[in-house]
N, C-alpha and C positions, 0 to 999 in steps of 0.2 A: 144675473142669475150664476154665470160662470164665477165671478168673483165671491159670490157667498158659497158656493160648493168648495172653491179652494179655500177659503177662510175656514170653513167647518172642517174639512179633511186636515187642515193643518192644526188646528186646534185639537183634532182627534190624535194626530202624530205626536203632538207634544205630551198629551195627557198619556198616552201609551209609553212614550220615551221616559217621561218622569217616574211612570209607576214601575217600569223595570228598575229604574236606579233604586226606588224605595224598597222593591222587593230584595235587590241583591244586597241592600244596607242590613235590612234584617236578617238576611241569610247569614251575612257575616256574624252578627250577634249569637244567631242560634248554632253555627259551627263552632265558635270559640266557647261557649256555654257547653255543648256537648264535651268538646276537648277536655274542659277542666271538671266534667261530671256534674255540672249544674243542670238539675232537670227542669225540663220545658214543658210546661203542662198544655201549651197550644202553639201552633205554627199557623197562621191563617192568612188565606190568600184573599185580598180584598180587606176591607174593615167592616166591623159589626153594623147591624145585628148578622147573626149567623144564618147562613142558607141552609147549608148541609154539613155534616161531618163526613169526610171521605174515607177515613181510616185512622187507627191507631198503632203507633210505631214507636218501640223504647220508651214508652210512658207518656208520649207526646199525641195529642190531637191534631190530625191534620183537616183543617176546615176550609170550606169556601163560604164567603161572606158577601153580602147584600150590595155594598159599596165597592164596585170594581176598580180598585184603585191601590197598587202597592202590596203591602202585606204588613204582619205584624207577629212579634213573638211574645208570649207570656210566659217568663220565667217563674219557676216555682218560689213562693216566699220572696217576691221582688221587693216588698216594703216592710217585710216582717223578719227581723234577725232571729227570733225563736224558732223558725220553721228550719228544722233540720234538713241539709243538702240543698237549701234555697240559696238565691243570689244574695240577699241582705246577709246572710250569715257567713259568706263565704270570706277568704282572705281578702284584704283591700287590694292586693296586687291583681287578683283574680276578678275582682270586681272592675276595675281598671281595664284589664285585657278585654272582658266582654263588652265594656263601653266602646274601646276603641276597634273592637271587631268590625262594626258596621262602617265607620269610615276608611279603614283599612281596605274593606272589600270594594269600595267605590274607587279608591286609588288603583288598585289592581285591575279593576275594569277600565280605568281610564288609560293604563299602560297598554293592556290586551287593545283596545280600539285605537290609540295611537300607532301601536306596531303594524296593524294592519293597514291604517293610512298610510304611514311611511314608507312601507315595502312596495305600494302600490302607485305611487306618484311623487312629484317633488313637493317641497315645503319650505317653509321659511324656519331657519335655524335660530330662535328667539333667545338662545343663550349666548349669542353673538350680536354685536353692535356694528353695523357697517354704516359709513358716512354716504348719504346719497347725494346731498347738495351741501355747499358752503356759501355762506352768504358773504358778499363784497363788504370789504373794511370790517370785518368781524374778527374776533380774536383767533377763530379756527384758521380765517386766511391769513392773517398775519403771521401765525406760526408755521405756515406752511402745509396744512392739512389739505387732502385732496378728497374728491368722491371717489368711492370704493376701498378707502383706507378702513381697515378694520381696528376697532379701538379695544385692546386687550386689558389694559389696566390704566389706573390714574394713582399717582403718587406710590405706585408698587401694590394697589389693591385690585384685586381681580375684578374685571368688569364681565358680569355675566347675564347681562340684559340692560335694555334700555331703561327700566325704572332705577337699576343699581347705579348706571352712569349719571342720571339725572340727580340722584342723592348725593352722589360723590362731588359732583360740580357744584352743586348749589350750597353745599356744605362749606366750600372753600371760595364763594364768590368775593370778587375783590382781592385775592391773593394767588400768587402764582402757583401753578400746578404743573406735574409733568405727567404726560400722557404718553402710554406705550402702545405702538401701531404696529400692525402688519400691512405691509405694502409689497404685492407682487412676491411673497415668501420670505420677505426681509423684514427684520425688527428694527423700528426705527422709535427714536424719543424725541419728543418736541415739547417745549414749555410755553405757557400762555397764562393770562389772567382772565378767568370768566367775569363778565359784566355782572354788576349789581343791579343796574337798571338797564337791561336791552332794550332795542328799539320794539315798537309794538309789531307782534307777528314772529319775533325771533328769540331764541334762548340765550343763556348765558353765554355759550360758545359760539352760537351762529350757524350751527348745522341742522339739517334733516337727518333724522335717524332712520335706518331700516334694518333689517337683518338679512344676510345671505342666504341665497336659495340652494337648497341641497336637492340634488336627483335621487330619484328612487334608489334604495340600497337594496343589501342582501337581507334576508330576514334577522339573522344576529345583528346586523347593523342598525336596523329599524327598531330591534327590541332596545337596543343600547340607548337610542334617540330617545325612544318612547319614555324610558325610565328618567333621563335627563330632563324630558320636558315637564314630566308629572313632579319631579322634585323641584323643579324651577316654579311650577305654580304653588306649592307648598311654600317654598321659601318666601315668595312675592306675598303670600298672605300673612305670614309671620311677620314680616316688614311693614305692612301697611298700617298698624299703629304707629309707628316710628315716623314713617313718612307723613303721616296725618298731623302728628304734632310738629314735625318740623315745617310744615306747610307746602312740601313738595308735591302734595296731592291735595285737592280740594274735597271739603266735605260731601259735595254731592258726587264726586267720582267714588267715593268709599262707602257711599250708603248702602245699607243691607236692603236686598229687594225681597218681595214675595213672590207668589204665584203668577201674578199679572206681571211683574218686571221680569221674571223668568221668561215668561211666554215672549214678550216683547223683544229679548234677545235673541230668542230661539227663532222667531218671524225674522228678525232683521239678517240673521245670520243665513236663512233659507233663501232669503231675497238675493243676497251677495252670492250664494251658490248657483242659484238659476242664472243670475245676471252673468257670473263667469262660464256657465255652460253654455249661454246663448252666444257670448262673444266667441266661445271656441268653435261653435258650429258655423259662424258667418264669417271667422277669420282663420281659415284652415292653414 
């Protein structure tokens, strides 16, 4: 019974969290539309059918709808270019700005949440790559790399995350590369040749990657890291098609997921969080 109740509560958490993200997304479209003087006929909380009209402000009906999830905006003349003052008759750049208003609002939400999280505790800096382990007789060991080394560049190209490092290494498999590394505050360079066919369970270099832990920062430092984190996620998303074509990521890893897949990721993250909290309580 407790397990069922926990599952139901977690599903409710997920629906509310996703609903808030959808609401903020639509709010972004609404604010950009109003900025460019595009009329909005309706801003609805939840999805139709309509339950009640709350009020009218600036020519916009604010409504509550029966399906309690997210929100929607209904611009004037959304699909009719003959409607004066509508979205379809606006300048193409204005329409693009309105279209991007939702995603940008979600990105700003991510920056705010990351800032709060980073200012309250330690976290992994995913924009840097640290060597956690070096396999015996691997190219990394033969080159002299050690656990704790921070890999900052490969052949002069900046490494800003584990995915970027993997892409750069695999692109040069079987060829000599130069790695720039930080070790105890000193910058060092090493040369090695990534393996084309590494042993099972190992990569081309023979290292296990992690990210350095950063302790909680000032609000300004946390905000700076939040922007970097958010930007890194955008960059990795744009790099995804190229990585898929190059074969550095499998189709299974890059598949698009729907609500069920999103919930599974949310549920997995919540379980990890609860496990970490439990370990912290039992191992003070």
